[in-house]
C-alpha positions, -999 to 999 in steps of 0.1 A, spaced: 231 -36 449 204 -49 426 177 -75 435 169 -105 414 139 -128 419 136 -164 410 106 -169 387 102 -205 400 103 -203 438 104 -165 445 139 -165 461 154 -130 462 190 -125 455 209 -93 461 241 -86 442 256 -71 411 242 -99 390 219 -129 392 233 -163 401 233 -189 373 215 -215 396 189 -207 423 203 -218 456 167 -226 468 151 -246 440 182 -254 419 167 -241 387 190 -225 361 184 -192 343 154 -185 364 162 -150 378 148 -117 366 154 -82 379 130 -69 406 104 -46 390 105 -12 406 73 1 421 57 34 408 50 49 375 66 33 345 83 62 327 85 41 295 48 35 293 24 53 269 2 64 299 32 82 314 40 99 281 4 111 276 0 124 312 34 141 311 26 158 278 -8 170 291 7 184 322 34 203 303 8 217 279 -13 230 308 18 246 325 29 263 292 -6 276 285 -9 291 320 26 307 317 17 322 283 -16 335 296 2 352 325 29 366 303 3 379 277 -18 395 305 13 412 319 23 425 284 -12 435 273 -9 471 284 25 475 268 12 459 236 -17 482 234 5 512 241 28 502 212 -1 498 189 -14 532 198 20 547 193 23 531 159 -10 546 149 1 580 161 32 578 140 13 568 109 -11 598 114 18 622 119 35 609 88 3 615 68 4 651 82 41 655 70 52 659 106 89 650 112 91 632 146 126 617 141 141 639 168 111 644 189 86 624 211 59 613 186 33 608 214 39 644 226 36 658 191 4 638 185 -12 652 216 -1 687 206 -15 686 171 -42 659 169 -76 655 185 -97 624 180 -134 624 169 -161 603 153 -184 607 124 -213 583 120 -195 559 144 -163 560 123 -129 575 135 -119 610 124 -88 629 133 -85 666 134 -52 684 134 -41 720 138 -6 727 127 10 762 122 -25 779 121 -39 755 95 -66 728 101 -65 693 86 -88 663 87 -73 628 87 -92 597 76 -82 561 79 -78 538 49 -81 501 47 -79 476 19 -63 445 4 -31 442 -16 -15 412 -34 -4 392 -4 -23 407 25 -39 437 41 -29 473 32 -39 504 51 -31 541 56 -42 576 65 -51 605 42 -48 641 54 -71 667 38 -69 704 40 -98 724 55 -116 723 22 -120 685 27 -109 681 -9 -71 688 -13 -47 661 -2 -21 675 22 -4 642 29 -9 605 29 7 574 45 5 537 35 14 505 53 12 469 43 12 434 58 34 414 33 37 431 -1 68 422 -22 99 443 -13 110 464 -43 75 461 -59 42 464 -40 61 472 -8 72 505 -23 38 520 -16 52 532 17 79 553 1 78 591 -2 84 587 -39 50 570 -44 31 589 -17 42 623 -28 22 619 -61 -10 624 -41 1 657 -25 -21 685 -38 -45 662 -56 -82 666 -51 -107 639 -42 -137 658 -56 -146 671 -90 -154 707 -99 -191 702 -89 -181 689 -54 -189 652 -62 -166 627 -44 -145 610 -70 -114 597 -51 -80 596 -68 -73 569 -95 -41 549 -93 -34 539 -129 -7 525 -151 13 551 -170 -5 560 -202 -40 553 -189 -65 581 -182 -90 584 -154 -126 593 -161 -133 630 -167 -133 649 -134 -112 624 -115 -75 631 -108 -49 603 -110 -14 592 -100 8 566 -116 7 530 -103 40 515 -92 56 496 -122 55 459 -117 31 460 -88 -3 460 -107 -23 442 -81 -10 462 -51 -16 494 -70 -51 483 -79 -55 476 -42 -45 511 -33 -69 525 -59 -98 504 -45 -88 512 -9 -90 549 -15 -124 547 -33 -140 524 -7 -126 541 24 -135 576 12 -169 565 2 -175 556 39 -171 593 47 -191 606 17 -216 624 39 -188 642 58 -167 651 28 -196 664 7 -215 679 37 -247 661 28 -274 663 54 -301 637 51 -332 643 74 -343 613 94 -379 616 80 -393 636 50 -413 666 61 -446 676 43 -445 714 40 -483 715 40 -486 696 72 -496 716 103 -494 701 137 -529 700 153 -534 719 185 -537 698 216 -567 705 238 -563 703 275 -588 684 296 
């Protein structure tokens, strides 16, 4: 049963529909439905308040979910890094536990505040350094494994954010990466030179070794070239065994004796 109220005299009628004439004041077409008390769900205020409450609820739920998954996300990121380093070391982990292999072969270290990874595999020692750069559409990265002479490339691995499949994205393939195997990052005098990534037919400066850029992916290949040069230069002191004293020492200087009181 609905309620209808006369706009003239206030008479309240209950029924399925409003009467044509008010039985109290005899006015016609004077009834309107009783307005329900409470929040008007059709109002702008209701829409804004409802939307604000839902945003807060969703934000809280996302924060709780993110916090609950944080440890798992960090574990997945670490496992991915371990796989990349093992790939640079030419370790096949397809049928093994990569985390266990990593713990068996690799130890983590720092040099001048930068990450360095040491590996011992089948009686041979390797040093793995991280690489980071920029490709055509986004970031590119990788790891380079050097033999114990800190010069010969034992293996290398690349990754990318969004390079073009079939072109720049091919830097991750073994076909591209294997070009670096056995190359040297220093010249005959021991000067750090990196490895040039050049279009076929181009020649690197004397003393620098090179590999072929990927055809049709000039900008990505240039990014790999620059990434190698810049990333390795960050470890120049480690790779060339340069020792720079904190302060110059005067060979003629003699420390004066201290007299006791």
